[in-house]
C-alpha positions in Angstrom: 0.0 0.0 0.0 1.3 3.4 -0.9 -1.4 6.0 0.0 -2.0 5.5 3.7 -4.5 8.3 4.3 -6.0 11.7 3.4 -6.7 14.6 5.6 -8.8 17.7 5.0 -7.0 20.9 5.8 -9.3 23.4 7.5 -8.4 26.9 6.4 -9.7 30.4 7.2 -12.1 31.9 4.6 -13.7 28.6 3.6 -17.5 28.8 3.2 -19.1 25.6 4.4 -22.3 26.6 2.7 -20.7 26.3 -0.8 -19.6 23.4 -2.9 -17.8 21.1 -2.1 -18.3 21.7 1.6 -22.1 21.8 1.2 -21.8 18.0 0.7 -22.3 16.4 4.2 -19.4 13.9 3.8 -17.0 16.6 2.8 -18.2 19.0 5.6 -17.6 16.3 8.2 -14.4 15.0 6.7 -11.3 15.1 8.9 -9.1 12.1 8.0 -9.6 8.8 6.1 -7.3 5.9 6.6 -6.7 3.3 3.9 -6.1 -0.1 5.4 -5.4 -2.2 2.2 -4.6 -2.0 -1.4 -8.2 -2.2 -2.6 -10.8 0.4 -1.4 -14.2 1.1 -2.7 -16.2 4.3 -2.2 -20.0 3.7 -2.2 -23.0 6.0 -1.8 -25.8 7.7 -3.7 -25.2 10.2 -6.5 -24.1 13.5 -5.1 -22.7 11.9 -1.9 -19.1 13.1 -2.5 -17.4 10.0 -3.8 -16.3 11.5 -7.1 -15.4 14.8 -5.5 -13.1 13.2 -3.1 -11.6 10.9 -5.7 -11.0 13.8 -8.0 -9.3 15.7 -5.1 -7.0 12.7 -4.5 -6.2 12.6 -8.3 -5.3 16.3 -8.2 -2.9 15.8 -5.3 -1.3 12.8 -7.1 -0.6 15.1 -10.0 -3.0 13.3 -12.4 -5.1 15.2 -14.9 -8.4 15.6 -13.1 -10.3 15.0 -16.4 -8.7 11.6 -16.5 -5.2 10.3 -17.3 -1.8 10.3 -15.6 0.6 13.1 -14.7 1.7 13.1 -18.4 -1.7 13.8 -19.9 -2.8 17.4 -20.4 -5.8 18.4 -22.4 -8.7 20.8 -22.0 -12.1 19.7 -20.6 -14.7 22.2 -19.3 -15.3 22.0 -15.5 -12.5 19.4 -14.9 -10.7 21.3 -12.1 -10.8 19.9 -8.6 -12.6 22.0 -6.0 -11.1 20.0 -3.2 -7.6 19.0 -4.2 -5.7 22.0 -2.7 -7.4 21.4 0.7 -6.2 17.8 1.0 -3.0 16.4 2.5 -2.0 12.9 1.4 0.1 10.6 3.6 2.4 8.3 1.6 4.7 5.4 2.5 6.4 5.4 0.1 5.3 8.2 -2.2 4.8 7.2 -5.8 4.0 9.3 -8.9 3.0 6.5 -11.3 -0.7 5.7 -11.8 -3.9 6.7 -13.5 -7.2 8.4 -12.9 -10.1 7.0 -14.8 -13.1 9.4 -15.0 -15.9 7.6 -16.9 -17.7 10.8 -17.9 -14.7 12.3 -19.7 -13.2 9.1 -21.2 -14.2 10.1 -24.7 -12.1 13.3 -24.4 -9.2 11.2 -23.0 -9.4 8.9 -26.0 -9.4 11.9 -28.4 -6.3 13.2 -26.6 -4.5 9.9 -27.2 -5.2 10.2 -30.9 -3.1 13.4 -31.0 -0.1 11.3 -29.7 -0.1 8.1 -32.0 3.2 7.0 -30.4 1.3 6.5 -27.1 -1.3 4.1 -28.4 1.1 1.2 -27.9 0.5 1.6 -24.2 -3.2 1.1 -24.8 -3.3 -2.0 -27.1 -1.9 -0.4 -30.2 -5.1 1.1 -31.7 -7.3 4.1 -31.1 -9.7 3.7 -28.2 -12.3 5.3 -30.5 -12.0 2.3 -32.8 -13.2 0.0 -30.0 -16.5 -0.3 -28.2 -16.8 1.7 -25.0 -16.4 -1.5 -23.0 -13.5 -2.7 -25.1 -11.7 0.6 -24.7 -12.1 0.5 -20.9 -10.8 -3.1 -20.7 -8.0 -2.3 -23.1 -6.9 0.5 -20.8 -7.0 -1.8 -17.8 -5.1 -4.7 -19.5 -2.4 -2.7 -21.3 -1.9 0.5 -19.2 -2.2 -0.9 -15.6 1.0 -2.2 -14.0 2.9 -2.5 -10.8 4.1 0.1 -8.3 1.3 2.5 -9.1 -2.0 3.9 -7.7 -5.2 3.7 -9.7 -8.2 5.9 -9.0 -11.3 4.7 -10.9 -14.5 6.7 -11.0 -17.4 4.3 -11.9 -15.4 2.0 -14.1 -18.5 -0.2 -14.5 -20.2 2.5 -16.6 -19.0 0.8 -19.8 -18.5 -2.7 -18.6 -20.9 -5.7 -19.0 -21.2 -7.9 -15.9 -18.7 -10.4 -17.5 -16.2 -7.6 -18.1 -16.6 -6.4 -14.6 -15.4 -9.8 -13.5 -12.5 -9.4 -15.9 -11.6 -6.1 -14.1 -11.7 -7.9 -10.8 -9.2 -10.5 -12.1 -6.9 -7.6 -13.2 -7.1 -6.1 -9.8 -6.4 -9.5 -8.2 -3.3 -9.9 -10.4 -1.9 -6.5 -9.3 -3.2 -6.2 -5.8 0.0 -6.9 -4.0 2.0 -4.4 -6.1 -0.5 -1.6 -6.9 -3.2 0.3 -5.0 -6.8 0.8 -6.2 -9.3 3.3 -4.9 -12.6 2.9 -6.8 -15.9 4.8 -6.7 -18.6 2.5 -7.8 -22.3 1.5 -7.8 -21.6 -2.0 -8.9 -22.5 -4.9 -6.5 -20.2 -7.1 -8.6 -17.1 -4.9 -8.1 -18.0 -4.4 -4.4 -17.8 -8.1 -3.9 -14.0 -8.1 -4.2 -12.7 -10.2 -1.3 -11.5 -8.4 1.8 -11.8 -5.0 0.2 -12.3 -1.9 2.4 -15.6 -0.3 1.7 -16.2 3.3 2.7 -19.8 4.4 2.9 -20.6 8.0 1.8 -24.2 7.8 2.7 -23.2 8.5 6.3 -21.5 11.6 7.5 -18.8 11.3 8.6 -17.7 8.6 6.2 -17.5 5.1 7.8 -16.5 1.6 6.8 -19.3 -0.8 5.9 -19.6 -4.5 5.3 -20.4 -5.6 1.7 -23.6 -7.3 2.8 -24.8 -4.1 4.5 -24.3 -1.8 1.4 -27.5 -0.6 -0.2 -26.2 -1.9 -3.5 -26.0 -5.4 -2.2 -29.3 -5.3 -0.3 -31.4 -3.8 -3.2 -29.8 -6.1 -5.8 -30.4 -9.2 -3.7 -34.0 -8.2 -3.0 -34.6 -7.5 -6.6 -33.2 -10.8 -7.8 -35.0 -12.8 -5.1 -38.4 -11.2 -5.6 -38.5 -9.1 -8.7 -42.2 -8.9 -9.0 -42.7 -7.5 -5.5 -40.0 -4.9 -5.9 -41.3 -3.8 -9.3 -44.8 -3.6 -7.9 -43.6 -1.3 -5.1 -41.7 0.9 -7.5 -44.6 1.3 -10.0 -47.1 1.9 -7.2 -44.9 4.6 -5.6 -44.6 6.2 -9.0 -48.3 6.8 -9.3 
């Protein structure tokens, strides 16, 4: 494990009524400790998962629109509102890694096309010439390696269930020599064995068991009694 923890620096002049401090988890953030090489961030949309992950990426020196410290390209509203207020604790510090931001992956792929010599690190062909899921998996297979930290924001966005399992296998192969911090809604990814899961639906952030996550509870209930769940949803919508 490389990144041991993060701490929010409280500075004068900060308005806690404005973004990102208007997010309860960020407002109550003091310090988060990582106790293993695989950590998942879970919670509803708007709970602060991506905001914190983006802040970590900023402090790692990665492009906050997605990429590594070597990637620089323009994307609107890609700056981190939190990064400069975070302090990262390393042992040892590393600079190698990657920040995957699903919502701006198209722009990242276009950026790579301006540097054809770099495509060999991503499977040898343009990511635009692959399906969305193939491009994601190509990134994971060819770009991810040892002694690095990987920050993934909703990697399941382009992955079928089968390819989510492929991603879990890649993580397993690298787990002892790389660190992963992943914001996700996927109950498949969350099932990774012995992973640390941080719940952003509580403020302050707290650890939660896989079986206690809302993602697991709702998915299991749906699969076990689909008709009853759908009936509740449709009735509540009327």
